[in-house]
N, C-alpha and C positions, 0 to 999 in steps of 0.2 A: 158687624153682622152682614150676612149675605142677603141679596135682594129676595123678595117673595116671602120667606117665612117671617114669623114674628119673634125671632130670637131676641133675647134681651141684650142690651149693652150692659157691661159689668164694669164698675169703677171700684177698685179695692183701695183701702186706706191703711197706712201702717199702724194706726191706733184708732180707737173708737172716737166717733164724732157725735155731736148732739143730735138725737133722733129728730126732734122738732125742726132743727135747722136743715137737716138733710131732706126733709119733706118739702121745705119751702125754697131752699137755696140752689137746688140743682134741677136742670131740665134739659130738654132737647128741642132745637128749632131747626127749621128748614126754610131758607129764603126769608128769614126774619119772623116766621110764624111758628108759634108753639106747636109741636107735634103731640097730639093727644095720645095718652097711654097710661100705664100703671107703673108707679114707683114701688120698689121693694127695698127694704132695709134689713140686712141679714148679718149673721155671724157677729152678734154683739155690737152692732153699728160700725163694723169695719168694712162693709161691702154694700154698695148702692147699685141697684139695677133699675133699668127702664125697659119696659116691654111696650112697644107701640100698639095702639088699638088696631091699626090696619097694617098689613104687610109692608115691610120696607120696600122702597123703590130705589133704583139706582140714582145716585146723585150725591150732592154735598150737603152735609148736616153740621150742626154745631152743638157741642155739649156746653151748656150755659151754667155758670156758677156765679151767684151773687157774692160780692166781696164780704158779706156778713158771715160767711162760712168760716169757722175758726176751729183750731185744734184745741186740745184740752188746756194748753198753756195760754190760750187767748191770742195766738198769732192768727192773723187774718190773711186771706188772699189779697195780693196786690199792694201790700204795704210792709214796710220793714218792722221787725220785732220792736214792740213798745213805742211805736211812733203813732201819735194821734194829733189831730189838729183840724183846722177848717177843711183841709183837703180829704179828710177821712169820710168818704161816702160809702155807707154800709150797703147801698143798693147799686153800686157800680157793677157792671157785668164783666166777667172774664169769659172769653169764648175759646174753645178748643175745637178746631175743625176736624171732621172725619168724613170719609166717603164710603158709600155703599156701592159696590161694583157688581 
């Protein structure tokens, strides 16, 4: 997004994901602090949007995803297909950085 407006971030998925998980497992942070805003789930759960409460300001942000987010086959972020065990932490964070310029 560009600074100043409250344009949403849009995250598309190749297939539908669980609506409830999308509400809890994705978010946006800046300097480790959650950015307040509104989450939207669209197009049959194949598109997630985040619109900040306040206008974007220039700087670095992170899209945060909890590793509990999974596809329809049960594959989760951050672990190989059909691998489970003691190291399987469903609340581990995956961060994808982005900048507003």
